[in-house]
C-alpha positions in Angstrom: 0.0 0.0 0.0 1.5 3.4 -1.0 0.4 6.8 0.0 -0.8 8.9 -2.9 1.0 12.1 -4.0 -1.7 14.5 -3.1 -1.5 13.5 0.6 2.2 14.5 0.6 1.3 17.8 -1.1 -1.4 18.4 1.5 1.1 17.7 4.3 3.6 20.0 2.7 1.0 22.8 2.5 0.1 22.3 6.2 3.8 22.4 7.2 4.4 25.5 5.1 1.3 27.3 6.5 2.4 26.5 10.1 5.9 27.8 9.3 4.6 31.0 7.7 2.1 31.7 10.5 4.9 31.1 13.1 7.2 33.5 11.2 4.6 36.2 11.1 3.2 35.8 14.7 6.2 35.0 16.9 8.8 37.6 17.8 11.4 35.2 19.3 14.4 35.0 16.9 15.0 31.3 17.5 11.4 30.4 16.9 11.3 32.5 13.7 14.5 30.7 12.6 12.9 27.3 13.2 9.8 28.4 11.2 11.9 29.3 8.2 13.5 25.8 8.4 10.0 24.3 8.6 9.0 26.1 5.5 12.1 25.0 3.6 11.4 21.4 4.6 7.8 21.7 3.3 9.2 22.9 0.0 11.6 20.0 -0.1 8.7 17.6 0.5 6.9 19.2 -2.4 9.9 18.8 -4.8 10.4 15.2 -3.8 6.7 14.4 -4.3 6.5 16.0 -7.7 9.8 14.2 -8.7 8.2 10.9 -7.6 4.9 11.6 -9.4 6.5 12.7 -12.6 9.3 10.0 -12.5 11.9 12.8 -12.9 15.0 13.2 -10.8 15.1 17.0 -11.3 13.1 17.6 -8.2 15.5 15.6 -6.0 18.4 17.6 -7.5 16.7 20.8 -6.6 16.2 19.4 -3.0 19.9 19.0 -2.8 20.5 22.6 -3.7 17.8 23.8 -1.2 19.6 21.8 1.5 22.9 23.5 0.7 21.2 26.9 0.9 19.5 25.9 4.2 22.9 24.9 5.6 24.4 28.2 4.6 21.4 30.0 6.2 21.9 28.0 9.4 25.6 29.1 9.6 24.9 32.8 9.0 21.6 32.9 10.9 22.9 31.2 14.0 25.9 33.5 14.1 23.6 36.6 14.0 21.3 35.1 16.6 24.2 34.3 18.9 25.5 37.9 18.5 22.1 39.2 19.5 21.7 37.0 22.5 25.2 37.9 23.8 24.1 41.5 23.9 20.7 40.9 25.4 19.4 37.7 26.9 15.7 38.1 26.1 16.3 39.4 22.5 13.4 39.6 20.0 13.4 40.3 16.3 13.1 44.0 17.0 16.6 44.0 18.6 18.4 43.5 15.3 19.2 47.2 15.3 21.6 46.4 18.2 24.0 45.0 15.6 24.6 48.4 14.0 28.2 49.6 14.5 
């Protein structure tokens, strides 16, 4: 028994919606960062689903590049978040102006 493709697409849509709402509603920088990662994973699930449905490997190749971009985002994003939290323990997204020289 296999799960049909539209079920995966529905799950990806739900994950992306949860990530987008979390990004818009929450003010904690770490939670916002996790929401962006959740949105990227939803997009990856969509690419893999379409690659499987169309019998094309192109979607899986795109997922590899999205994962590379996500890894670079993690490196830069966590560096900025650590810099903010070193200045102020309870930092929010509005405190990014603290990083101005």
